[in-house]
N, C-alpha and C positions, 0 to 999 in steps of 0.2 A: 219612631225613635227621635227624641229631641236632641239638639246639638248646641254647644256653646262655642262662641268665639272668645278665646282667652288671650288678652293682650299682656305680654311680658315687658318688663323694663330692664331686666337683667336675667341672665340664664340661671343664677343661683336662687332667685325668688320665683317659685312656681306654685301650683295648687297644693303640693305637699300631701297631707293625709286626706284632703278632699277628693283626690283622684279615685281612691278605692270606693268611696261612697257614691260618686257619680257613676263609675263603672258598674257597681252593684245594682244601680237603678237603670242601667242601660241608657245613660245620658252621655252622649259622645262629646268630646271637647277637642278643639284644635288650637294649638299655640300659634300666635303671631308675634314675631320678634322684630319690631322696627329698628332695634339697635344693630341689627346685622345688615351687611351690605346687600342692596337689592330688594330690601323689604321696607314697606311703609305702613303707616296706620291705615287700616282698611276703610273703604268707603262704607257708608251706612248700608248700602245695598248688598254688601258682601257679608254683613253680620248674620249669623245663624239665628237660632231661636232665643238666644240670650247672649249678653255681653258680660265678660268678667274682666275687671281691671285689677292687676296685681300690684304688689309693692315694688319699691325701687331701690332698696338699700339706701345709700346716701343721696340719691336723687330726691328732690323736693319740688315744691311749686310756689314758694313764697318769695322768690327772687334771689335767694342766696346761691342755690345750685339747682336750677330748674331742669327737669327732664327735657331733653331737646325737642320732643314731640308734643309738648304740653298743649299748645294752641290747637293742634289737630285732634288731640284726644278729648279736649273739652268740647269741641264742635261735634265729634262723633257721639259723645255721651249725651249731649244736649239733644241730638237727633233721636237717639234711642229713648230718652225720656219723653219726648214729644210724641213718639209713635207707640209708647207703651211696651217697649221691649224690656224684658226682665234684665236687671243689672245687679251683679254682685261685685262690690268694690272693696278692696283690701289695702290698708296702708296708704301708700301714695295714690292708689286707685280711689280710696275714700275721699282724698283731697280733691281729686279731679271730679268726682261725683258732686261734691259740695260746690265747687266752682261752677259746674254746668247747671246746677239747680239754683243759681243766684245766691249761694252762700259765699263764704270766704275761707281763707287759710291764714293761720298765724305762723310766723317764722319761729322755729325752735331748732336747737342743735340736734344733730344725729344722736339717737338714743337707742339703747338695747335694754329692754326690761322684761322681767317675768313677774307679773303680779296677779291680782284677782279682780275681776269685774263683777258687778252685781246687776241683776235685772231691775229695770225701772218701771216695769209694768207687768202685771199678771198675764196679760194677753200678748206679750212680746213673742214674735215668731209663732203666731197662732197658739200661744200658750205653752210651747215646747222649750223655750229658753230656760235653762237652769237658773235657779235663784242666784247662785254664784258659779263662776267658771274661770279657768285660767285665761289671763290676758297677756299675750306675748307680743311685744311691740319692737320692731326694728325699723325705725323711720326717722326721717328729717321732716320738720314742720308738722302741723296738725290741722285737721279740718275744723271749721266752725260752720256747722250746717245752718241752712236758712231757718228763720223763725217758724216756718210752717212744717218743718221736719218733725217726725216723731222720734224721741230719744228712747231707745229700747233698753239700753244698758249704759252704765257709767263706770269709769275706772276708779282707782283708789283716790284720785284727786278730784273726783266728781265731774270729770270731763267726759264727753260722749265716747263710749266704747263701741256701741252699735247704734246706728240711726237708720230711719226709713224715710224715703222720699216717695210720696204717692203710694200706689198699691203694691208695687213689685220691684223697687230699687232699694237695696240694702247696702249700707256702708259699715265696714269693720275697721276700726283704727288699729286693732291687733289682728294677727293672722290666726284664725281658729284651728288651722291644721298645720301649724308651724312645726318643723322637724329640726333636730339638733344639727344635722348635716347642712341644712339650709343656712343656719347662722354661721357655721364654720366656713362655708363656701363664700358667703358675703364678706366675711372678715378677710379672707384670702384674696378675693377678686379685686377689691378696691384698695387704693392707697390710703383712703380715709376709713377709719374704723372707730367704733365707740371706745372710749377710754377704759382700760382695765376690764376686758370682757370675761375673764376667766370665771369669776364668781357667778356671773349671769349664765354662762354656758352650763355650769354645774347645776344651777337652779332649774334651767330648762331640761337638763337630763333627768332631774328628780321629778319634774312635773309631767313626764311622758305619759304615764297611765292616766293622770287626771285630764290631760288634753284629749287623749283618745276617747275616754268615757264621755266627756262633755260634748264632743263632736257628734255623737250619735243623735241626741235630741236636737242639737243645733241644726244638723243637716235635715232632719225630718221637718222641722219648722221652716227652714230656708227653702227647701224644695216645694213645700206647700204654698208659701207666700209667692214664689216666683212662677208657680204653675208648671214646673218643668216635667211633672209626671202626668199632666193633664192631656187627654187626647184632644184632637182638633174638634171632635163632635160633642165634647162634654160641656 
């Protein structure tokens, strides 16, 4: 049974709908919460079979409101890349993946949006990525992947929605398994919130089934790319 080390930046932003898909494939996951007292970013030697970097609500990485553990997380992610450990990076996590891979990050205001992304390649996620799918973004700043990254999907502005570094590191600027309760908790948890979020919350509520349906092929392709169902002898 494979296992994931999941790095959280806030209790409100977690795997969401991805949890059921991982459990259904008997892929274990353990949350690590460096924002809690007595917990720190794990050493590379403590990472399981894969590393997941989650979003951070209003935390970013471009210098305006950086997550406090940014330097340690970049170092950990760079070590995982060097050793070929599978990486799934979402939101702020995608920014950290970009920085660890010698890309960069652009400063932008905290935003909460529900839109549509489109595939940029017929072979994206081993051909399983839907042609279009919901793109839910709750994030400050945005990743600019390095030139050698493969752009698998773009958002409505033509910016990267999903990108791939090497063979098995995937960055999502939106959360493919985002839930309404996660957005509500993020808005309540922090003193800083996106302006006028009511309409976006309603759009997220309306997109629930579309998100669930799109996640089925996305997870199939993601698990295949990362090799999380592959046995040690295969």
